C-alpha positions in Angstrom: 90.1 14.3 85.2 91.4 16.8 87.8 89.4 19.8 88.4 91.0 22.7 90.2 88.7 24.9 92.1 89.7 28.6 92.6 88.2 30.3 95.6 87.2 33.9 94.7 86.2 36.7 97.0 82.5 37.2 96.8 81.5 40.5 95.1 79.0 42.5 97.1 76.2 44.1 95.0 74.1 46.7 96.7 70.5 46.7 95.5 69.8 49.6 93.2 67.6 51.3 95.8 70.4 51.3 98.3 72.9 52.7 95.8 70.6 55.6 95.1 70.1 56.2 98.8 73.9 56.4 99.4 74.3 58.7 96.4 71.6 61.1 97.5 72.8 61.1 101.1 76.3 62.1 99.9 74.8 64.7 97.6 72.7 66.1 100.5 75.8 66.3 102.8 77.8 68.2 100.1 74.9 70.5 99.4 74.4 71.2 103.1 78.1 72.0 103.4 78.0 74.4 100.5 74.9 76.1 101.9 76.5 76.4 105.3 79.7 78.0 103.8 77.5 80.4 101.8 75.5 81.4 104.9 78.7 81.9 106.8 80.2 84.0 104.0 77.1 86.2 103.8 77.1 86.6 107.6 80.8 87.6 107.6 80.1 90.1 104.8 77.5 91.7 107.0 79.8 91.9 110.0 83.0 92.9 108.3 84.2 95.3 105.7 86.5 94.2 102.9 89.4 96.2 104.3 89.0 94.3 107.7 88.8 90.9 106.0 91.9 91.6 103.8 93.7 92.5 107.1 96.0 95.3 105.8 93.9 98.5 105.9 93.1 98.2 102.2 90.5 96.3 100.3 91.1 94.0 97.3 93.0 95.6 94.5 95.1 98.1 96.5 98.4 96.6 95.3 100.0 95.2 92.2 102.9 92.9 91.6 106.4 94.5 91.4 109.3 92.2 90.5 111.9 94.4 92.2 110.2 95.3 95.4 107.4 92.7 95.7 104.4 94.9 95.4 103.4 98.6 95.1 100.2 100.6 95.2 97.9 100.0 92.2 97.6 103.0 89.8 94.0 104.2 89.6 92.9 102.4 92.9 90.0 104.1 94.7 88.9 102.9 98.1 89.3 103.4 101.8 92.0 103.0 104.4 90.0 101.4 107.2 90.5 100.2 110.7 87.5 99.3 112.8 86.6 102.1 115.3 89.9 103.9 114.5 89.7 105.5 111.1 87.8 105.2 107.8 89.6 107.4 105.2 89.1 107.7 101.4 92.2 107.0 99.4 93.0 107.5 95.7 96.1 106.3 94.0 97.1 108.3 90.9 98.1 106.9 87.5 101.7 107.0 88.6 101.1 104.8 91.6 101.4 107.5 94.2 99.0 109.0 96.7 99.3 112.5 95.3 96.6 114.2 93.3 98.8 117.3 92.5 101.8 115.4 91.2 101.9 117.2 87.9 101.7 120.6 89.6 104.6 119.8 91.9 106.7 118.6 88.9 106.4 122.0 87.4 108.8 123.4 90.0 112.5 123.4 88.9 113.7 122.2 92.4 112.1 119.1 93.8 112.1 117.2 97.1 111.3 113.5 97.0 110.0 111.9 100.2 110.3 108.2 100.6 108.8 106.0 103.4 106.2 103.5 104.4 102.7 103.9 105.8 103.7 107.0 107.8 104.7 108.8 104.6 101.8 107.3 102.7 99.5 108.7 105.4 97.5 105.7 106.7 94.4 106.9 108.5 94.5 110.6 107.4 93.3 112.4 104.3 95.8 113.4 101.6 95.7 117.0 102.6 96.7 116.1 106.1 99.9 114.1 105.3 103.2 115.8 106.4 104.4 115.7 102.8 101.4 117.7 101.7 101.7 120.1 104.6 105.3 121.0 103.9 104.3 122.0 100.4 102.8 125.1 101.9 106.2 126.0 103.4 108.5 124.9 100.5 106.5 125.9 97.4 107.1 129.7 98.0 110.8 128.9 98.0 110.3 127.3 94.5 110.4 123.7 95.7 108.0 121.0 94.6 107.3 118.1 97.0 106.7 114.6 95.7 105.4 112.0 98.1 106.7 108.5 97.2 105.4 106.8 100.3 104.3 103.2 99.9 102.3 101.5 102.7 104.0 98.4 104.1 107.5 99.1 102.8 110.8 98.5 104.6 113.9 100.5 103.9 115.2 98.1 101.3 112.0 98.5 99.3 111.9 102.3 99.9 115.5 102.7 98.6 114.9 100.6 95.5 111.6 102.2 94.7 113.1 105.6 95.4 116.0 105.2 93.1 113.6 104.2 90.3 111.2 107.1 91.1 114.1 109.6 91.4 115.1 108.9 87.8 111.6 110.2 86.8 111.3 113.0 89.4 114.9 114.1 89.2 114.9 115.7 92.7 117.4 118.0 94.2 117.0 116.3 97.5 115.6 113.1 99.0 114.3 112.6 102.5 113.8 109.0 103.6 111.5 108.5 106.6 112.7 105.6 108.7 110.6 103.8 111.3 113.3 101.6 112.9 111.1 99.0 114.5 109.4 97.7 111.4 112.0 98.7 108.8 114.9 96.8 110.4 112.8 93.7 110.9 111.3 93.9 107.3 114.7 94.3 105.8 116.2 91.4 107.7 113.4 88.9 106.8 112.7 90.3 103.3 109.1 88.9 103.4 108.2 91.0 100.4 110.2 88.6 98.2 107.7 85.9 99.1 104.7 87.9 97.8 102.6 87.1 94.7 99.6 89.1 93.5 96.6 87.0 92.5 93.1 88.5 91.9 94.0 91.8 93.5 95.3 90.3 96.8 98.8 89.7 98.1 99.3 85.9 98.6 102.3 84.0 99.8 104.4 82.2 97.1 104.6 79.1 99.2 100.9 78.8 99.8 99.1 75.5 99.8 97.9 74.3 96.4 98.5 77.5 94.3 95.9 76.8 91.7 93.5 79.4 90.1 90.2 78.4 91.7 91.7 78.2 95.2 93.6 81.5 94.7 90.3 83.2 93.7 88.7 81.9 96.9 91.8 83.0 98.9 91.6 86.5 97.5 87.8 87.0 97.6 86.2 84.8 100.4 85.9 86.7 103.7 86.0 83.4 105.6 89.3 82.4 104.1 90.8 85.9 104.3 89.9 86.3 108.0 91.3 82.9 108.8 94.6 83.6 107.0 94.8 87.0 108.7 94.5 85.4 112.1 97.1 82.8 111.3 99.4 85.5 109.9 99.1 87.6 113.0 100.2 84.6 115.1 103.2 84.0 112.7 104.2 87.7 112.9 104.0 87.7 116.7 106.3 84.6 116.8 108.6 86.1 114.2 108.8 89.4 116.1 109.6 87.7 119.4 112.4 85.7 117.7 113.7 88.7 115.9 114.1 90.9 119.0 115.6 88.0 120.9 118.2 87.8 118.2 118.6 91.6 117.9 119.6 91.9 121.5 122.7 89.8 121.0 123.3 90.6 117.3 122.2 94.2 116.7 124.8 94.9 114.0 123.9 91.7 112.2 120.2 92.4 111.9 120.8 96.1 111.0 123.1 95.3 108.1 120.4 94.9 105.4 118.9 98.3 106.4 122.4 99.9 106.3 123.1 98.3 102.9 119.9 99.8 101.6 120.8 103.3 102.9 124.3 103.0 101.4 122.8 102.1 98.0 120.5 105.1 98.2 123.4 107.3 99.3 125.6 106.2 96.5 122.8 107.0 94.0 122.4 110.4 95.5 126.2 111.1 95.4 126.5 110.0 91.8 123.5 112.2 90.7 124.3 115.2 93.0 121.2 114.7 95.1 121.2 115.7 98.7 120.0 113.0 101.1 118.5 113.3 104.6 116.9 110.9 107.0 113.9 111.5 109.2 113.7 109.0 112.0 110.2 108.3 113.3 109.7 107.3 116.9 107.3 104.5 117.8 104.4 105.3 120.1 106.1 103.2 122.7 109.3 105.2 122.5 112.8 104.5 121.2 114.1 101.1 120.1 117.5 99.5 120.5 118.2 100.3 116.9 117.9 104.1 117.1 121.3 105.0 118.5 123.3 102.5 116.4 121.5 103.7 113.3 122.2 107.3 114.0 125.8 106.6 114.7 126.1 104.8 111.3 124.4 107.6 109.5 126.7 110.2 111.2 129.7 108.2 110.0 128.3 108.2 106.5 127.8 112.0 106.7 124.0 111.7 106.2 122.0 114.5 108.1 119.4 113.1 110.4 116.2 114.6 111.8 115.3 112.6 114.9 111.7 113.1 115.7 112.1 111.1 118.9 113.7 114.2 120.3 110.7 116.4 119.4 108.5 115.1 122.1 105.8 113.4 120.2 103.1 112.3 122.6 100.2 109.8 122.7 97.9 112.6 121.4 99.8 112.6 118.1 98.9 108.9 117.4 95.6 107.2 116.7 94.1 105.6 119.7 94.3 101.9 118.9 96.8 102.2 116.1 100.5 103.0 115.8 100.3 105.6 113.1 100.2 109.4 113.4 96.9 111.1 113.4 96.4 114.6 111.8 98.2 116.3 114.7 101.1 114.0 114.4 101.5 114.8 110.8 101.3 118.5 111.6 104.0 118.2 114.2 106.3 116.2 111.8 105.8 118.8 109.1 106.8 121.7 111.4 110.1 119.9 112.1 110.7 118.6 108.5 110.3 121.9 106.6 113.2 123.7 108.3 115.3 120.5 108.1 114.8 120.5 104.3 115.7 124.1 103.9 118.8 123.6 105.9 119.6 120.5 103.8 119.3 122.6 100.7 121.5 125.3 102.0 124.4 122.9 102.9 126.8 122.5 100.1 
């Protein structure tokens, strides 16, 4: 009788005491890791404010999702616009999503001016009563003109035009002034980063983020350690993108400007179809003019759009925050002094 012997790999059995020791060692390591992360999180919350951790001047909940323009300020939000050692300014967003507490009062005027723009128009760093849109109310209200501030922080011209057309159908203005900060606006319009934004737990997250599942999204939106890490990585990406953009822009200025010009033309067509007068206020960077300023002005002139070039109005370093690129209160005052007569002239032109 043949007997076939099969060789089998020996099975290793750890004694019960050793298995327990491995289990408890692993559990201890995991517990130590959780405690270390918790301690780090508490330390960061002592060192940083929510606005700093979020990395965009605002704390959690400052924005909501908007399918057309990516995001907009959250109606009813109350918090602070904060930058460490630069400004710490209270901000309230009204029920209509604007930084304007007297919206209803301004809407009582039969003639209305709608101001569109980004963080300059929104008034990053200054109180509501110091924003240039608020300041020109004092000059225009006696003439029977109400001023509506449609500024949205972080917007590019494409977003401003789309949001402005939507808002204008509610406000029904007689004229619109679009403030244009050529450096950021042209770059933002070209890359359209706002299309890659998704709101989760009160924070703007990238649509192509790693593992977009609810528990991780909650940590991304609320954990200071994660927010600070992502903000640092984002800054590096932005710097690389900015360098690549200006390298391209030197050789292909018209190409990179095209999305901005398309947005202006769409806004102009809306204004013409609705008998609304359109003007543009060009804002100069603290570092001076950019390579886009003259080509943009030439394009606006060809389209017959009046332009107020604040770069010719001798804004100095004293009109900007030290350590930030936005206007301080004196910068907004200077802009208001130039904008009020520009608006009156715009109204007078047939």
